[in-house]
C-alpha positions in Angstrom: 0.1 0.0 -0.1 1.4 3.5 -1.0 1.8 6.1 1.4 -0.7 9.0 1.6 0.7 12.3 -0.2 2.5 14.9 1.8 0.7 18.2 2.2 2.3 20.7 0.3 2.5 23.0 3.6 4.4 20.0 5.3 6.8 19.7 2.5 7.5 23.3 2.5 7.9 23.4 6.2 10.4 20.5 6.3 12.5 22.4 3.5 12.6 25.6 5.4 14.0 23.6 8.6 16.6 21.9 6.5 17.8 25.5 5.0 17.9 26.6 8.7 19.8 23.9 9.9 22.3 24.3 7.1 22.8 27.9 7.9 23.9 26.9 11.4 27.1 25.3 9.5 28.2 28.7 8.0 31.1 30.5 9.9 32.5 33.9 9.2 35.3 33.9 6.6 33.8 30.6 4.7 33.9 30.0 1.1 30.4 28.4 0.1 29.2 26.4 -2.8 25.5 27.3 -3.4 23.5 24.7 -5.1 20.6 24.7 -7.4 16.9 24.0 -6.8 14.0 24.7 -4.6 15.7 23.9 -1.1 19.0 25.5 -2.2 17.0 28.5 -2.8 15.7 28.8 0.3 19.2 28.3 1.8 20.5 31.2 -0.3 17.8 33.5 1.0 18.4 32.7 4.5 22.2 33.0 4.1 21.6 36.4 2.6 19.5 37.4 5.6 22.2 36.2 8.0 24.9 38.0 6.4 23.2 41.2 6.3 22.1 40.9 10.1 25.5 39.5 11.1 27.7 41.4 8.6 29.5 38.3 7.9 32.4 37.9 5.4 31.2 35.1 3.0 32.5 34.4 -0.4 30.1 32.3 -2.6 30.4 30.0 -5.9 27.3 29.1 -7.7 26.4 26.2 -9.5 24.2 27.4 -12.0 23.5 30.9 -13.6 20.0 31.0 -11.9 21.6 30.6 -8.5 24.5 33.2 -9.2 21.6 35.7 -10.1 19.6 35.0 -7.4 22.5 35.2 -4.7 23.9 38.6 -6.3 20.4 40.0 -6.2 20.0 39.0 -2.4 23.6 40.8 -1.9 25.9 37.8 -1.6 29.4 38.0 -3.1 29.5 35.5 -6.0 32.7 34.7 -7.7 33.9 31.8 -10.3 35.3 28.8 -8.6 38.9 29.5 -10.2 39.0 32.8 -8.2 38.4 31.1 -4.9 41.6 29.4 -3.3 39.5 27.0 -1.1 35.9 26.0 -0.7 35.1 25.3 3.0 31.5 23.9 2.4 29.2 23.3 -0.5 25.3 22.8 0.2 22.8 21.5 -2.3 19.8 19.4 -2.7 19.2 16.0 -4.4 16.5 14.2 -6.3 17.2 10.9 -4.4 19.4 9.8 -1.6 20.1 6.0 -0.8 21.1 4.7 2.5 25.1 5.0 1.6 24.5 8.6 0.9 24.8 8.2 -2.8 22.5 10.5 -4.8 20.8 11.2 -8.0 20.7 14.9 -8.9 20.1 16.8 -12.0 16.6 17.6 -12.0 17.4 21.5 -12.4 20.1 20.5 -15.3 23.2 21.9 -13.3 24.7 18.4 -12.6 28.1 19.0 -13.9 28.7 22.3 -12.4 27.3 20.9 -9.2 29.7 17.9 -9.2 32.8 20.0 -9.7 31.7 22.5 -6.8 31.0 19.5 -4.5 34.0 17.8 -5.2 36.1 21.0 -4.7 34.8 21.5 -1.1 36.1 20.2 2.0 32.6 19.2 3.0 29.7 18.5 0.6 26.2 18.9 2.6 22.8 17.7 1.1 19.9 19.2 1.9 16.6 17.1 1.5 13.1 16.5 3.0 12.3 12.8 3.8 10.5 12.2 0.6 13.7 12.1 -1.0 15.2 9.2 0.9 14.9 5.7 -1.1 16.1 2.4 -0.5 17.6 2.2 -3.8 18.2 4.9 -6.5 16.5 5.0 -10.0 13.1 4.0 -9.0 11.7 7.6 -9.0 14.2 9.6 -11.2 16.3 9.3 -14.1 19.9 10.1 -14.2 20.6 13.1 -16.2 23.6 12.8 -18.5 25.0 15.9 -19.9 26.5 15.7 -23.3 28.0 17.5 -26.4 25.2 17.8 -29.1 27.0 15.7 -31.6 26.9 12.9 -29.3 23.0 12.3 -28.6 22.5 9.3 -30.7 25.8 7.8 -29.8 25.1 8.0 -26.2 21.7 7.1 -26.4 22.6 3.7 -27.9 25.3 3.3 -25.4 23.1 3.9 -22.4 20.3 1.5 -23.9 23.2 -0.9 -23.8 23.8 -0.1 -20.2 20.0 -1.0 -19.5 18.5 2.5 -19.4 15.7 4.2 -21.5 17.2 7.5 -22.6 15.0 10.5 -23.3 16.2 13.8 -24.7 15.4 16.5 -22.3 13.1 19.3 -23.9 13.2 23.1 -23.4 9.5 22.9 -22.4 6.8 20.1 -22.3 5.2 19.8 -25.8 8.1 21.4 -27.6 10.6 20.0 -29.8 13.4 22.4 -28.7 16.0 20.7 -26.4 17.0 22.0 -23.1 20.3 23.7 -23.1 22.4 23.6 -20.1 24.4 26.6 -18.7 27.2 25.1 -20.5 25.7 24.9 -23.7 25.2 21.2 -23.7 22.1 18.6 -23.9 20.9 16.4 -21.4 19.6 12.8 -21.9 17.5 11.6 -19.1 18.4 7.9 -18.7 15.8 5.9 -16.6 17.3 2.7 -15.2 14.8 0.3 -13.5 16.9 0.5 -10.4 20.5 1.1 -9.5 21.5 -1.5 -6.9 25.5 -0.6 -7.3 26.0 3.2 -8.3 29.7 3.3 -8.3 30.2 1.0 -11.5 27.5 2.7 -13.3 29.0 5.9 -12.6 32.3 4.9 -13.9 30.5 3.5 -17.1 28.8 6.7 -17.8 32.0 8.7 -17.2 33.8 6.5 -20.0 31.1 7.1 -22.6 32.4 9.3 -25.5 30.8 12.8 -25.5 29.6 12.6 -21.9 30.7 15.7 -19.9 29.0 14.9 -16.5 26.1 13.2 -15.0 23.8 13.0 -11.9 24.8 10.0 -10.2 26.7 11.5 -7.2 28.9 8.5 -5.6 30.8 8.9 -2.4 30.5 13.0 -2.4 28.1 13.7 0.3 29.8 14.3 3.7 26.4 15.1 5.4 22.7 14.8 4.6 20.4 17.0 6.5 16.8 15.7 6.2 13.7 17.4 7.1 10.9 15.4 8.5 7.2 15.9 7.6 5.6 15.0 10.8 8.0 16.8 13.3 10.2 19.9 13.7 13.3 17.6 13.7 15.9 17.6 11.0 18.0 14.3 11.0 21.7 14.3 10.3 22.9 11.5 8.3 26.8 11.5 8.1 28.9 9.5 5.9 30.9 6.8 7.7 34.4 7.9 8.2 37.0 6.9 5.5 34.3 6.0 3.0 34.6 8.9 0.4 36.6 7.7 -2.7 39.6 10.0 -3.4 38.9 9.2 -7.0 35.7 11.6 -6.9 37.9 14.5 -5.9 39.8 16.3 -3.4 39.1 19.4 -1.4 40.8 22.3 -3.3 
């Protein structure tokens, strides 16, 4: 029997609580990576208020043009990643989180820049409501695979050979124009029946010609903050010590 739908107000409140909990991790002088999506937007707004009220010295790197625009409009200092010596903390949402804290991201189409920022930070903290927790990845969301335009047919065939059903993401429902990422690339949404072992699939996607990035994040999350629907609690799910693979990137 499926669970009853969560009222929109409960979901919104859970995301607000997570954004507030994430804000408590921010310290004066930090360089922060700002994610893309609804919960990340809430965090950006809350961060801007705190920076104004406490006059914090915080530098931000955005994972998308939309986030950069929102952060600057709110008064935050936003720089390009190469201009920042280090990232202390990256904070972003996720579409799905499994018990190992591996993720599916990319619903907003910013997965490649999100991965670069997450891998560049000393800590990568994921902000979700409890509806994003799943026993196994892939049941609810496809994996966004970002590719150069010339590779659409080739990568589609290779994804099918891996067991996926790939669909070219469109700019809008009912329109033929493809979705174009901030990097000027295309996205194939690859739906797998289930992803029991994300690590080898992530490696296989990385090896496909024409693939620039994808939304399967393995071993990157340091901590997941989970907003619960039926209480005011925010759960903390830390990654087991030593379980982050060095191949995913080192702090800058």
